[in-house]
MIKE-925735 format. One record per atom (N, C-alpha, C): residue number from 1; y, z, x. Coordinates in Angstrom, 1 decimal. Example, Ala and Ser with C-alpha at 12.3 -4.5 7.8 and 13.67 -1.06 7.14 Angstrom:
<resi = 1&Y = -5.7&Z = 7.8&X = 13.2>
<resi = 1&Y = -4.5&Z = 7.8&X = 12.3>
<resi = 1&Y = -3.3&Z = 7.8&X = 13.2>
<resi = 2&Y = -2.2&Z = 7.1&X = 12.8>
<resi = 2&Y = -1.1&Z = 7.1&X = 13.7>
<resi = 2&Y = 0.0&Z = 7.9&X = 12.9>
***
This chain:
<resi = 1&Y = 16.4&Z = -0.8&X = -4.8>
<resi = 1&Y = 15.7&Z = 0.3&X = -4.2>
<resi = 1&Y = 14.7&Z = -0.2&X = -3.2>
<resi = 2&Y = 14.5&Z = 0.4&X = -2.1>
<resi = 2&Y = 13.6&Z = 0.0&X = -1.0>
<resi = 2&Y = 12.6&Z = 1.1&X = -0.7>
<resi = 3&Y = 11.3&Z = 0.8&X = -0.6>
<resi = 3&Y = 10.3&Z = 1.7&X = -0.3>
<resi = 3&Y = 9.8&Z = 1.3&X = 1.1>
<resi = 4&Y = 10.0&Z = 2.2&X = 2.1>
<resi = 4&Y = 9.7&Z = 1.8&X = 3.5>
<resi = 4&Y = 8.7&Z = 2.7&X = 4.1>
<resi = 5&Y = 8.1&Z = 3.6&X = 3.3>
<resi = 5&Y = 7.2&Z = 4.6&X = 3.9>
<resi = 5&Y = 5.8&Z = 4.0&X = 4.3>
<resi = 6&Y = 5.5&Z = 2.8&X = 3.9>
<resi = 6&Y = 4.3&Z = 2.1&X = 4.2>
<resi = 6&Y = 3.3&Z = 2.4&X = 3.0>
<resi = 7&Y = 2.3&Z = 1.6&X = 3.0>
<resi = 7&Y = 1.3&Z = 1.7&X = 1.9>
<resi = 7&Y = -0.1&Z = 2.0&X = 2.6>
<resi = 8&Y = -0.7&Z = 3.1&X = 2.3>
<resi = 8&Y = -2.0&Z = 3.4&X = 2.9>
<resi = 8&Y = -3.0&Z = 3.4&X = 1.8>
<resi = 9&Y = -2.6&Z = 3.6&X = 0.5>
<resi = 9&Y = -3.5&Z = 3.8&X = -0.6>
<resi = 9&Y = -3.0&Z = 3.1&X = -1.8>
<resi = 10&Y = -3.9&Z = 2.9&X = -2.8>
<resi = 10&Y = -3.5&Z = 2.4&X = -4.1>
<resi = 10&Y = -2.4&Z = 3.3&X = -4.7>
<resi = 11&Y = -2.6&Z = 4.6&X = -4.6>
<resi = 11&Y = -1.6&Z = 5.5&X = -5.1>
<resi = 11&Y = -0.2&Z = 5.3&X = -4.5>
<resi = 12&Y = -0.2&Z = 5.0&X = -3.2>
<resi = 12&Y = 1.1&Z = 4.7&X = -2.6>
<resi = 12&Y = 1.8&Z = 3.5&X = -3.2>
<resi = 13&Y = 1.0&Z = 2.5&X = -3.5>
<resi = 13&Y = 1.6&Z = 1.3&X = -4.1>
<resi = 13&Y = 2.0&Z = 1.5&X = -5.5>
<resi = 14&Y = 1.2&Z = 2.3&X = -6.2>
<resi = 14&Y = 1.6&Z = 2.6&X = -7.6>
<resi = 14&Y = 2.9&Z = 3.4&X = -7.6>
<resi = 15&Y = 3.0&Z = 4.4&X = -6.7>
<resi = 15&Y = 4.2&Z = 5.2&X = -6.7>
<resi = 15&Y = 5.5&Z = 4.3&X = -6.3>
<resi = 16&Y = 5.3&Z = 3.4&X = -5.4>
<resi = 16&Y = 6.4&Z = 2.5&X = -5.0>
<resi = 16&Y = 6.8&Z = 1.6&X = -6.2>
<resi = 17&Y = 5.8&Z = 1.0&X = -6.9>
<resi = 17&Y = 6.1&Z = 0.1&X = -7.9>
<resi = 17&Y = 6.6&Z = 0.8&X = -9.2>
<resi = 18&Y = 6.3&Z = 2.0&X = -9.4>
<resi = 18&Y = 6.7&Z = 2.7&X = -10.6>
<resi = 18&Y = 8.2&Z = 2.9&X = -10.8>
<resi = 19&Y = 8.9&Z = 2.6&X = -9.8>
<resi = 19&Y = 10.4&Z = 2.7&X = -9.9>
<resi = 19&Y = 11.0&Z = 1.5&X = -10.5>
<resi = 20&Y = 10.2&Z = 0.5&X = -10.7>
<resi = 20&Y = 10.7&Z = -0.8&X = -11.3>
<resi = 20&Y = 10.2&Z = -1.1&X = -12.7>
<resi = 21&Y = 11.0&Z = -1.9&X = -13.4>
<resi = 21&Y = 10.6&Z = -2.3&X = -14.7>
<resi = 21&Y = 9.3&Z = -3.1&X = -14.6>
<resi = 22&Y = 8.3&Z = -2.7&X = -15.4>
<resi = 22&Y = 7.0&Z = -3.4&X = -15.4>
<resi = 22&Y = 7.1&Z = -4.9&X = -15.7>
<resi = 23&Y = 8.1&Z = -5.4&X = -16.3>
<resi = 23&Y = 8.3&Z = -6.8&X = -16.6>
<resi = 23&Y = 8.9&Z = -7.6&X = -15.4>
<resi = 24&Y = 9.3&Z = -6.9&X = -14.3>
<resi = 24&Y = 9.9&Z = -7.5&X = -13.2>
<resi = 24&Y = 8.9&Z = -8.4&X = -12.5>
<resi = 25&Y = 9.2&Z = -9.7&X = -12.2>
<resi = 25&Y = 8.3&Z = -10.6&X = -11.5>
<resi = 25&Y = 7.9&Z = -9.9&X = -10.1>
<resi = 26&Y = 6.6&Z = -10.2&X = -9.7>
<resi = 26&Y = 6.1&Z = -9.6&X = -8.5>
<resi = 26&Y = 5.7&Z = -10.8&X = -7.6>
<resi = 27&Y = 6.2&Z = -10.7&X = -6.3>
<resi = 27&Y = 5.9&Z = -11.8&X = -5.3>
<resi = 27&Y = 5.4&Z = -11.1&X = -4.0>
<resi = 28&Y = 4.8&Z = -11.9&X = -3.2>
<resi = 28&Y = 4.4&Z = -11.4&X = -1.9>
<resi = 28&Y = 5.2&Z = -12.2&X = -0.9>
<resi = 29&Y = 5.9&Z = -11.5&X = 0.0>
<resi = 29&Y = 6.7&Z = -12.1&X = 1.1>
<resi = 29&Y = 5.8&Z = -12.3&X = 2.3>
<resi = 30&Y = 5.8&Z = -13.5&X = 2.9>
<resi = 30&Y = 5.0&Z = -13.7&X = 4.1>
<resi = 30&Y = 5.8&Z = -14.4&X = 5.2>
<resi = 31&Y = 5.3&Z = -14.3&X = 6.4>
<resi = 31&Y = 5.8&Z = -15.1&X = 7.6>
<resi = 31&Y = 7.2&Z = -14.7&X = 7.9>
<resi = 32&Y = 7.5&Z = -13.5&X = 8.5>
<resi = 32&Y = 8.9&Z = -13.1&X = 8.8>
<resi = 32&Y = 9.7&Z = -14.2&X = 9.6>
<resi = 33&Y = 9.0&Z = -15.0&X = 10.4>
<resi = 33&Y = 9.8&Z = -16.0&X = 11.2>
<resi = 33&Y = 10.2&Z = -17.2&X = 10.4>
<resi = 34&Y = 9.5&Z = -17.4&X = 9.3>
<resi = 34&Y = 9.8&Z = -18.6&X = 8.4>
<resi = 34&Y = 9.4&Z = -18.1&X = 7.0>
<resi = 35&Y = 10.2&Z = -17.2&X = 6.4>
<resi = 35&Y = 9.9&Z = -16.4&X = 5.2>
<resi = 35&Y = 9.6&Z = -17.3&X = 4.0>
<resi = 36&Y = 8.4&Z = -17.0&X = 3.4>
<resi = 36&Y = 8.0&Z = -17.7&X = 2.2>
<resi = 36&Y = 7.7&Z = -16.7&X = 1.2>
<resi = 37&Y = 7.6&Z = -17.1&X = -0.1>
<resi = 37&Y = 7.2&Z = -16.2&X = -1.2>
<resi = 37&Y = 6.0&Z = -16.8&X = -1.9>
<resi = 38&Y = 5.1&Z = -16.0&X = -2.3>
<resi = 38&Y = 3.9&Z = -16.3&X = -2.9>
<resi = 38&Y = 3.7&Z = -15.5&X = -4.2>
<resi = 39&Y = 3.0&Z = -16.0&X = -5.2>
<resi = 39&Y = 2.5&Z = -15.2&X = -6.3>
<resi = 39&Y = 1.4&Z = -14.4&X = -5.8>
<resi = 40&Y = 1.1&Z = -13.3&X = -6.5>
<resi = 40&Y = 0.0&Z = -12.4&X = -6.3>
<resi = 40&Y = -1.2&Z = -13.1&X = -7.1>
<resi = 41&Y = -2.3&Z = -13.4&X = -6.5>
<resi = 41&Y = -3.3&Z = -14.2&X = -7.2>
<resi = 41&Y = -4.5&Z = -13.3&X = -7.6>
<resi = 42&Y = -4.8&Z = -12.3&X = -6.7>
<resi = 42&Y = -6.0&Z = -11.5&X = -7.0>
<resi = 42&Y = -5.9&Z = -10.1&X = -6.5>
<resi = 43&Y = -6.6&Z = -9.2&X = -7.1>
<resi = 43&Y = -6.7&Z = -7.9&X = -6.6>
<resi = 43&Y = -8.2&Z = -7.6&X = -6.7>
<resi = 44&Y = -8.8&Z = -7.3&X = -5.5>
<resi = 44&Y = -10.3&Z = -7.1&X = -5.4>
<resi = 44&Y = -10.5&Z = -5.9&X = -4.6>
<resi = 45&Y = -11.8&Z = -5.4&X = -4.7>
<resi = 45&Y = -12.2&Z = -4.2&X = -4.0>
<resi = 45&Y = -13.5&Z = -4.6&X = -3.2>
<resi = 46&Y = -13.5&Z = -4.2&X = -2.0>
<resi = 46&Y = -14.7&Z = -4.3&X = -1.2>
<resi = 46&Y = -15.1&Z = -2.9&X = -0.7>
<resi = 47&Y = -16.3&Z = -2.6&X = -0.4>
<resi = 47&Y = -17.4&Z = -3.5&X = -0.7>
<resi = 47&Y = -17.9&Z = -3.4&X = -2.1>
<resi = 48&Y = -18.4&Z = -4.5&X = -2.6>
<resi = 48&Y = -19.1&Z = -4.5&X = -3.9>
<resi = 48&Y = -20.5&Z = -4.9&X = -3.6>
<resi = 49&Y = -21.3&Z = -5.0&X = -4.6>
<resi = 49&Y = -22.6&Z = -5.5&X = -4.4>
<resi = 49&Y = -22.6&Z = -7.0&X = -4.5>
<resi = 50&Y = -21.8&Z = -7.6&X = -3.6>
<resi = 50&Y = -21.7&Z = -9.1&X = -3.6>
<resi = 50&Y = -23.0&Z = -9.8&X = -3.4>
<resi = 51&Y = -23.9&Z = -9.2&X = -2.7>
<resi = 51&Y = -25.2&Z = -9.9&X = -2.4>
<resi = 51&Y = -26.1&Z = -9.8&X = -3.6>
<resi = 52&Y = -25.8&Z = -8.9&X = -4.5>
<resi = 52&Y = -26.6&Z = -8.7&X = -5.7>
<resi = 52&Y = -28.0&Z = -8.1&X = -5.4>
<resi = 53&Y = -28.2&Z = -7.4&X = -4.3>
<resi = 53&Y = -29.5&Z = -6.9&X = -4.0>
<resi = 53&Y = -29.7&Z = -5.5&X = -4.6>
<resi = 54&Y = -28.7&Z = -4.9&X = -5.2>
<resi = 54&Y = -28.9&Z = -3.6&X = -5.9>
<resi = 54&Y = -28.7&Z = -2.4&X = -4.9>
<resi = 55&Y = -28.6&Z = -2.7&X = -3.6>
<resi = 55&Y = -28.3&Z = -1.6&X = -2.7>
<resi = 55&Y = -26.9&Z = -1.2&X = -2.7>
<resi = 56&Y = -26.7&Z = 0.1&X = -2.8>
<resi = 56&Y = -25.3&Z = 0.6&X = -2.8>
<resi = 56&Y = -24.6&Z = 0.3&X = -1.5>
<resi = 57&Y = -23.3&Z = -0.1&X = -1.6>
<resi = 57&Y = -22.5&Z = -0.3&X = -0.3>
<resi = 57&Y = -22.4&Z = 1.0&X = 0.5>
<resi = 58&Y = -22.4&Z = 0.8&X = 1.8>
<resi = 58&Y = -22.2&Z = 2.0&X = 2.7>
<resi = 58&Y = -20.8&Z = 2.1&X = 3.3>
<resi = 59&Y = -20.0&Z = 1.0&X = 3.3>
<resi = 59&Y = -18.7&Z = 1.0&X = 3.8>
<resi = 59&Y = -17.7&Z = 1.7&X = 2.8>
<resi = 60&Y = -16.7&Z = 2.3&X = 3.3>
<resi = 60&Y = -15.7&Z = 2.9&X = 2.3>
<resi = 60&Y = -15.0&Z = 1.7&X = 1.6>
<resi = 61&Y = -14.5&Z = 2.0&X = 0.3>
<resi = 61&Y = -13.9&Z = 0.9&X = -0.4>
<resi = 61&Y = -12.5&Z = 0.6&X = 0.1>
<resi = 62&Y = -12.1&Z = -0.6&X = 0.0>
<resi = 62&Y = -10.7&Z = -1.1&X = 0.3>
<resi = 62&Y = -10.3&Z = -2.0&X = -0.8>
<resi = 63&Y = -9.0&Z = -1.9&X = -1.3>
<resi = 63&Y = -8.5&Z = -2.8&X = -2.3>
<resi = 63&Y = -7.6&Z = -3.8&X = -1.5>
<resi = 64&Y = -7.8&Z = -5.1&X = -1.9>
<resi = 64&Y = -7.2&Z = -6.2&X = -1.3>
<resi = 64&Y = -6.3&Z = -6.9&X = -2.3>
<resi = 65&Y = -5.1&Z = -7.3&X = -1.8>
<resi = 65&Y = -4.2&Z = -8.1&X = -2.6>
<resi = 65&Y = -4.2&Z = -9.5&X = -2.1>
<resi = 66&Y = -4.5&Z = -10.5&X = -2.9>
<resi = 66&Y = -4.6&Z = -11.8&X = -2.4>
<resi = 66&Y = -3.4&Z = -12.7&X = -2.7>
<resi = 67&Y = -2.8&Z = -13.3&X = -1.7>
<resi = 67&Y = -1.7&Z = -14.2&X = -2.0>
<resi = 67&Y = -2.2&Z = -15.4&X = -2.7>
<resi = 68&Y = -1.3&Z = -15.9&X = -3.6>
<resi = 68&Y = -1.7&Z = -17.0&X = -4.4>
<resi = 68&Y = -0.8&Z = -18.2&X = -4.1>
<resi = 69&Y = -0.4&Z = -18.9&X = -5.1>
<resi = 69&Y = 0.4&Z = -20.1&X = -5.0>
<resi = 69&Y = 1.7&Z = -19.8&X = -4.3>
<resi = 70&Y = 2.1&Z = -20.7&X = -3.3>
<resi = 70&Y = 3.4&Z = -20.6&X = -2.7>
<resi = 70&Y = 4.5&Z = -21.0&X = -3.6>
<resi = 71&Y = 5.4&Z = -20.2&X = -3.8>
<resi = 71&Y = 6.5&Z = -20.4&X = -4.8>
<resi = 71&Y = 7.7&Z = -21.1&X = -4.1>
<resi = 72&Y = 7.9&Z = -20.9&X = -2.8>
<resi = 72&Y = 8.9&Z = -21.5&X = -2.1>
<resi = 72&Y = 9.4&Z = -20.6&X = -0.9>
<resi = 73&Y = 10.6&Z = -20.9&X = -0.4>
<resi = 73&Y = 11.2&Z = -20.1&X = 0.6>
<resi = 73&Y = 11.6&Z = -18.8&X = 0.0>
<resi = 74&Y = 11.5&Z = -17.7&X = 0.9>
<resi = 74&Y = 12.0&Z = -16.4&X = 0.5>
<resi = 74&Y = 13.5&Z = -16.4&X = 0.4>
<resi = 75&Y = 14.1&Z = -15.9&X = -0.7>
<resi = 75&Y = 15.6&Z = -15.9&X = -0.8>
<resi = 75&Y = 16.1&Z = -15.0&X = 0.3>
<resi = 76&Y = 17.3&Z = -15.4&X = 0.8>
<resi = 76&Y = 17.9&Z = -14.7&X = 1.9>
<resi = 76&Y = 18.1&Z = -13.3&X = 1.6>
<resi = 77&Y = 18.4&Z = -12.9&X = 0.4>
<resi = 77&Y = 18.6&Z = -11.5&X = 0.0>
<resi = 77&Y = 17.4&Z = -10.7&X = 0.2>
<resi = 78&Y = 16.2&Z = -11.3&X = -0.1>
<resi = 78&Y = 14.9&Z = -10.7&X = 0.0>
<resi = 78&Y = 14.6&Z = -10.5&X = 1.5>
<resi = 79&Y = 14.8&Z = -11.6&X = 2.3>
<resi = 79&Y = 14.5&Z = -11.5&X = 3.7>
<resi = 79&Y = 15.4&Z = -10.4&X = 4.4>
<resi = 80&Y = 16.7&Z = -10.3&X = 4.0>
<resi = 80&Y = 17.6&Z = -9.3&X = 4.5>
<resi = 80&Y = 17.1&Z = -7.9&X = 4.1>
<resi = 81&Y = 16.6&Z = -7.7&X = 2.8>
<resi = 81&Y = 16.2&Z = -6.4&X = 2.3>
<resi = 81&Y = 14.9&Z = -6.0&X = 3.1>
<resi = 82&Y = 14.1&Z = -7.0&X = 3.5>
<resi = 82&Y = 12.9&Z = -6.7&X = 4.3>
<resi = 82&Y = 13.2&Z = -6.5&X = 5.8>
<resi = 83&Y = 14.4&Z = -6.8&X = 6.2>
<resi = 83&Y = 14.8&Z = -6.7&X = 7.6>
<resi = 83&Y = 14.3&Z = -7.8&X = 8.4>
<resi = 84&Y = 14.0&Z = -9.0&X = 7.8>
<resi = 84&Y = 13.6&Z = -10.2&X = 8.5>
<resi = 84&Y = 14.8&Z = -11.1&X = 8.7>
<resi = 85&Y = 14.9&Z = -11.7&X = 9.9>
<resi = 85&Y = 15.9&Z = -12.7&X = 10.1>
<resi = 85&Y = 15.5&Z = -14.0&X = 9.6>
<resi = 86&Y = 16.5&Z = -14.8&X = 9.2>
<resi = 86&Y = 16.1&Z = -16.2&X = 8.7>
<resi = 86&Y = 16.6&Z = -17.2&X = 9.6>
***
């Protein structure tokens, strides 16, 4: 199954991922010209009170997915599914 509508919100990502078995490994594909795969290392939200000054943040929140350890080259089947040439 392929979800190509784009992700604008956490809800969009949850909806796309809900079609898969929760035990399925999750990777991040990067660099379409030289496709690599990475583990997902972090999920964070900004702004937070990172400065610890007690002032509430004024910017709207954004959730970030951080790429982790590089696992290796992206399998050709994954690159094809993403529409990336190898």
